[in-house]
C-alpha positions, 0 to 999 in steps of 0.5 A: 343917035346915042346907044341909050336913045337907040335902046329907048326907040327899040323898046318902044316898037317892041311894046306895040304888039303887046299894047295893040291888043289891050284896053284903053281908057274909059273916057268920054273924050276930055283926056285928049282936049287942050292941056290934058292931051298926051305927047305935047311938045316942049321945045322953046327953040321951035317958032310958034305956029298959029294954026294946026290941023290933025288928021287921025285914025282910031280903032277900039274893041268894046266889051261886046262884039262892037268894033268902033272906028273913027276918022278924027279932024282936029283943028287948032288956032292961036288967038292973040298969041296967048289962047289956043282954040281947039275944035275936034270932030270925029266921024264914027263907024261902029260894027258888031253882031247887033248891027252897025251905025255911023255918023258924026260923033260928039264935037269937042271945043276947048280954049287953052291959055299958057298960065306960066311959062319959063325955060324950064316948064309951062303951066296951062289951063283949059276950059271947054265943052262937048256937044252931042250930035244925036240922042243916042237912039240909033236903031238896028237897020230895018228894025225898030230895036234901039242899039245899046250905048256901045253902038251909039255915035254920041253920048247924048249930053252937053258937057263942060270941061276944065283942066290944067297941066304942068309940062317940061322936057321929061314930064307931063302932069295934067288933071281935068274935070268933065260934068254933063249939064244937059242930058238928051240921051234917049237910048231905050235899049232893053235886052229882054225885049222881044225885039231881040229874039232874032239875035242868038248869043252874046247878050249876057254881057249886054244884059249885065252892063248895058240896060240904062234907059235915057242914061244920065252919065255921072261926072268924071275927074282924070289925071295924066302922068306921062314920062317923056324921053325926047330926042331930036326928032323922036319922042317916046313916052309912057304913063298912067291915066286914072279916070274916076267917076265921082257921081253915079250914072242914072237911068229910068226904071220900069216905073219911068223914074230915074234911079242911081245905078250901082257900080257906076262910080269908081276908078278906070286906070290905064297904062299908056305908051306913045311914039312921036316923030317930027318930019320937020318943024311943020309936020309930025306923026303920033302913035298912042296905045293904051292898056287897062289895069282896072275898070269900074264894076258897071259900065252902061255908057259903053265907053270901056274898050279892050283895044285902042289904037290912035294914029295922028298926022299933024301939020302946023302952019 
């Protein structure tokens, strides 16, 4: 290994303690789908594998006490040599001062096609969808109180997704769009209800950011700028992930009428870093961290994180 490669690798591991206590992207899931996902391989000498399976572990700290953990199953299949189908299923477990929930999270489906390929770069396009697994109305165990969105395992919406990416040995640049089209969110959390008299402390942030009955989430656009430093087996990358909510979230008011929620549009910008190690042409392990730079003023969807860790093992066959 050359001296400059060793310095890059050492720098990557030194970044871990700093980033592990940081903020991840305020993302509804599409920044890791198809053409938009991070740490993509670019090696024209590697034989094409028709199937892949990835097992992942995720941990995130919300802006409240809730800690979100998930096991991720990600399956990929190449169809007719030109389409890549991705199915991603998370199993969520959320624990915090208000209670705990667990269950299968929203299911992601995407189809990616290589639009242009040559020895220097690839351009890929993706279409996809997210499918809710419940109506975001999970309650405190043994009580009737519906938990806020930070504790829910589903966003309660059917979403359509589209995106594209440019990738070469040094750079990955991608863009994506996510639009909720069918809203089944029936979250009725209200911080001022008598149901919460038993809970002491920690409700100030929830009252300020989380009252949005039957939430209708707005549309998001994202971009990923990732610089890769590729070695024979290691890949270290750093980048930026801006996500902009372009339409306001909506929630039911006291008259059971939908109103737009001020402060829900705007930019959520994160700095990212990752390490990837290839054991051989069949298997690899990937570690990703995120650090928030800025966020939206008001976040009733519960997606904002203080701390994000993603560890994935992938096997290609």
